[in-house]
C-alpha positions as CSV (number, residue, x, y, z in Angstrom):
1,M,-112.7,-39.1,-30.1
2,T,-112.1,-38.2,-26.5
3,K,-111.0,-41.9,-25.8
4,F,-108.7,-41.7,-28.8
5,L,-107.0,-38.5,-27.6
6,K,-106.5,-39.9,-24.0
7,I,-104.7,-43.0,-25.6
8,F,-102.7,-40.9,-28.1
9,T,-101.6,-38.6,-25.3
10,A,-100.6,-41.5,-23.1
11,L,-98.5,-43.0,-25.8
12,I,-96.8,-39.8,-26.6
13,V,-96.0,-39.2,-22.8
14,A,-94.7,-42.9,-22.6
15,A,-92.7,-42.5,-25.6
16,F,-91.0,-39.3,-24.3
17,A,-90.4,-40.9,-20.8
18,V,-88.7,-43.9,-22.5
19,G,-86.8,-41.7,-24.8
20,S,-85.6,-39.6,-21.9
21,L,-84.4,-42.5,-19.7
22,S,-82.6,-43.9,-22.6
23,A,-80.8,-40.6,-23.2
24,C,-79.8,-40.5,-19.6
25,S,-78.2,-44.0,-19.4
26,T,-74.7,-44.6,-20.5
27,N,-72.1,-47.3,-20.6
28,E,-69.4,-44.8,-20.0
29,P,-67.6,-44.9,-16.7
30,M,-68.1,-41.9,-14.4
31,D,-65.6,-39.0,-14.3
32,M,-63.1,-40.2,-11.6
33,T,-61.1,-37.0,-11.5
34,S,-62.9,-35.8,-8.5
35,I,-63.0,-39.0,-6.5
36,A,-60.4,-39.1,-3.7
37,A,-60.7,-42.9,-3.2
38,V,-62.6,-46.0,-4.0
39,V,-63.7,-47.9,-0.7
40,D,-64.4,-51.5,-0.6
41,V,-66.5,-52.1,2.6
42,R,-66.5,-56.0,2.5
43,T,-64.5,-58.3,4.7
44,A,-60.8,-58.9,4.2
45,E,-61.6,-62.3,3.0
46,E,-64.1,-61.0,0.3
47,F,-61.7,-58.3,-0.6
48,A,-59.0,-61.1,-1.3
49,T,-61.4,-62.8,-3.8
50,G,-61.3,-59.7,-6.1
51,H,-61.5,-55.9,-5.6
52,L,-61.1,-52.9,-7.7
53,D,-57.4,-51.9,-8.3
54,G,-56.3,-49.5,-5.7
55,A,-59.5,-49.7,-3.5
56,L,-59.2,-49.2,0.2
57,N,-60.6,-52.0,2.3
58,F,-62.5,-50.8,5.3
59,D,-64.9,-53.5,6.7
60,V,-68.2,-51.6,7.5
61,Q,-69.1,-54.4,10.0
62,S,-65.9,-54.3,11.9
63,A,-65.6,-52.3,15.2
64,S,-62.8,-50.2,13.6
65,F,-64.8,-48.9,10.7
66,A,-65.4,-45.5,12.1
67,E,-61.7,-45.1,13.1
68,Q,-60.5,-46.3,9.6
69,V,-62.8,-43.8,7.8
70,S,-61.7,-41.0,9.9
71,S,-58.4,-41.1,8.2
72,L,-60.2,-39.9,5.1
73,D,-60.9,-36.2,4.1
74,P,-64.6,-35.9,5.1
75,A,-65.1,-33.2,2.5
76,A,-63.9,-35.3,-0.4
77,D,-65.8,-37.5,-2.9
78,Y,-65.8,-41.3,-2.6
79,V,-67.2,-44.3,-4.4
80,I,-68.1,-47.0,-1.9
81,Y,-68.9,-50.6,-2.9
82,C,-69.5,-54.1,-1.4
83,R,-71.0,-57.3,-2.6
84,S,-74.6,-56.1,-3.4
85,G,-74.9,-52.5,-2.5
86,N,-76.5,-53.0,0.9
87,R,-73.4,-52.6,3.0
88,S,-72.0,-49.8,1.0
89,G,-75.3,-48.0,1.7
90,A,-74.9,-48.7,5.4
91,A,-71.4,-47.4,5.1
92,I,-72.5,-44.2,3.3
93,D,-75.1,-43.7,6.1
94,S,-72.3,-44.1,8.7
95,M,-70.0,-41.8,7.0
96,K,-72.6,-39.0,6.7
97,A,-73.3,-39.6,10.5
98,L,-69.6,-39.2,11.1
99,G,-69.6,-35.8,9.1
100,F,-68.8,-36.6,5.7
101,T,-70.0,-33.9,3.4
102,G,-68.5,-34.9,0.0
103,T,-70.4,-36.9,-2.7
104,L,-70.6,-40.5,-1.5
105,T,-71.4,-42.7,-4.4
106,N,-72.9,-46.3,-3.8
107,G,-71.1,-48.3,-6.5
108,G,-73.1,-51.4,-5.7
109,A,-71.4,-54.8,-6.2
110,V,-67.9,-55.3,-7.3
111,A,-68.8,-55.7,-11.0
112,N,-71.1,-52.7,-11.0
113,A,-68.5,-50.5,-9.2
114,S,-66.0,-51.7,-11.9
115,S,-68.3,-50.6,-14.8
116,L,-69.2,-47.4,-13.1
117,T,-65.6,-46.4,-12.4
118,G,-63.8,-48.1,-15.3
119,I,-61.3,-49.7,-12.7
120,E,-60.4,-53.2,-13.3
121,I,-61.0,-56.0,-10.8
122,V,-57.7,-57.5,-9.4
123,Q,-56.8,-60.2,-6.7
């Protein structure tokens, strides 16, 4: 009987956890009303192959990245994306080190950022 209760309890907990995760996920784009800008941190060449409409292009690997992002309001909220999410993560770390205090959302890759924001990809 004790083994049955353990298995039953584990199944209930697992069902609740899966149900909770499903309830949190959504296909709806995020609310963009508080976002000051969307920033693509890929190279200019990558940007030219397709980017989110209206995105700023600040190459995180360029020597001028810190200077470029310093033109932004450090208290505002931004969505940052790249090819895979790695460079946008590095850009977010750099922006925080530069004193950015707003919400910095890693949009991941271009397609992910498009889904997240509801902004179309243009060339």
